[in-house]
N, C-alpha and C positions, 0 to 999 in steps of 0.2 A: 561628733554626734550630729551636727547640723548637716554635714555632707551625706552622712548615712541616711538621715531622714529625707533629704532632698532626693537621693538616689531611689529610695523606696517610693516616694511620691511620683517620680518620673516613670518608674516601672508600672505603677498603678495607672497612671494616665495613658501610657502606651497600651497596656492591656485593655483598658476601657475603650480606646479607639478601635482596637482589633475587634472587640465584642460588638461595637456599634456597626462596624463594617459587615461583620458576619450576620448581624440582625437584619441589616438593610438588604443583603443578598438573599437571605431566607424569605424576607417579606416579598421581594420581587418574584422569587420562584413560586411562592404560594399564590400570588395574584395570577401568575401565568397558568398555574394548575387549575385555579378556580375558573378562569376563563375557558380553558380547554374542557373542563367538566361541564360547564353550561352549554358549550357547543355540542358536546357528545349527548347531553340530555335532549337537546333540540333535535339532533339527528335520530335518536331513538324514538322520539315522539312522531317524527315524520315517517319513519319506517313502520311504526305501529299503525298509523293511518293508512299507509300503502297496503299493509297486510290485510287490514279490514276491508279496504276497497277491492283487493284481489279476491278475498274470500267471498265477498258479495257477488263479484263477477262470476266466480266459479259456481255459486249457488244458482245464479240466473242461467248459466249454460246448462247446468244439470236439469233445471226445470224445463228449459227449451228442448232438451234432448228427450225428455220423457213425455212430451206432449203427444197425445194419442189422437187418432182420427175419430174416436167416439165423440159424438156431439155433446154429451153430458160432461165428459172429462174435458173437452175443449172449452166449454163454458166455464167450468171450474178453474181451469188453468188460466183462462183470460182474466177472470176475477182476481186470481192470486197475483198475476202479473200487473194488473191495474192497481192493486193495493201496494205492490212493491214500487211501482212508479210514483204513487202518491207519497210513499215513505221517502223516496229519493228526493222528490220535489220539496218535501218538508225539511229534509236535512240540508238541502242546498239553500233554502230560504233562511234557515237558522245560521248557516255559515256566512251568509251575506250580511247578517245583522251585526 
């Protein structure tokens, strides 16, 4: 009876060790996945900022292309471009803070 109980305890101890090893392996894998997830989120945020910047450049080019020789339109477009430059300066100053 004692040997049977001893064998059962040894098997339980062995299985517990295996479970602990598997837990540690899964924990390490989860930490690696969490790290990769954080890196990918940062990359997505950087790409979003780049898309926004490129869209803004596209809008500026579109405005520059439609500039007319008419004095009234020229003044209006200059005012619009001046406002856009002010917005850019404001954004840059906010980024510097």
